[in-house]
N, C-alpha and C positions, 0 to 999 in steps of 0.2 A: 411196522415199527422201523424205525430209523437209524440208516446206517451212521455213523460216524465218520467223516471223512478225516482222513491222517494227512498233517502238514508235516509229517516227517517221513523219511523212506531210508532203510539202512541201504549204504553201499552198496551193498550186491546186487540189491535190488536197481540200480542205477547201472551199475557196471558191468555185468553181464549181459543185458540183452543189446546192449549198446557196443561193447566190444570197445572199451575204448582207450584199454590200457591202462586204468587205474588197478591198484592193489585194491583184489577185495577183502573185505574184512566186513565185522558185524557191527561198525562204526555208524550211530545214529544221524543222518544229515537234517536237520532244521532246514526245510525248503525258504521259510521265511528268513532265514538270516543268512541264506547263501550268498558268496556275493555276485553283481549281477554280472561279471565279467565271466562266470562259470560256464554260462550257457548261451554267449554270446552269437554264436553261429548259427543260433536256432533263431533268434527274433523275427519276427515276423515284420514286413515293411509293407504299405500301404504303396496306391500309387503315389501321393507325393512324397515319400520319404523315396522311393524309386529314382520319381523326376527331379528331385533335388540332390539325390545323390552324383547324376550325371551330369546337371546342369547350375550347380553348387547356386552363387546368389543368380542366376537367372535358370530355373529349373524348366527341363525340356517339357516339351507336350505331352500329356499321357497318349496320344494317339501314336507319336514316335514308336514308347514300349510295344503297343501291340502291332506295330508294323515290323520290328524288330522280331517278335514272336513268330510271325509268319515268316518271315525272309531271311533272315539272319541267327536263327537260333537260340533266341534270347530266353530265358527258362522261362515256363509256362508258371503261372499262379496257381495256387491252390486255392477251393474254395469252402472257405469254413460257414457259407450261408448262402443262400440263391441269388442274392447280390453285392456278393463281397468277395473281392479279390485280395491275396495275401502274396508277397514273394519272400523265401528264406534270402534273410542278406547274404550267408555263406555262396550261395549260387549266384546273386546278382554280383559279389566282389568276385567272385573266380570268373565271369562272364566277361568283367571290365578287367580281368588281369589278362584274361588269353587274348581281348581285345589290342590292347598294350604290348603283350608279348608279340602278337604277330604284324603289329606294326614296326618293333626295330627290328624283326626278322627281315623283315621287307626292304629295308634300308641298307643292309647287310649285304 
């Protein structure tokens, strides 16, 4: 017997485990029509995405990311598959902000 996969959830289901501060209602949220900006911080980036984020038009080498993981506290990737690594956008952005903040503090 097949189970139906729902493409909608109640806002209570979304809000309560995450405790994101949203109002708890019985409103049904259609996941297919949810604006992309709602879950942006949970976007999974590939190694290419991360390298482009730090390098812009001249992406850094992927080996640099793995060196940063070992020596400079860069966030570890999570592994959705045996040969697949992904980073959460929010963690990568926070790491970069921290680098900028530390650099500014050294100058003062």
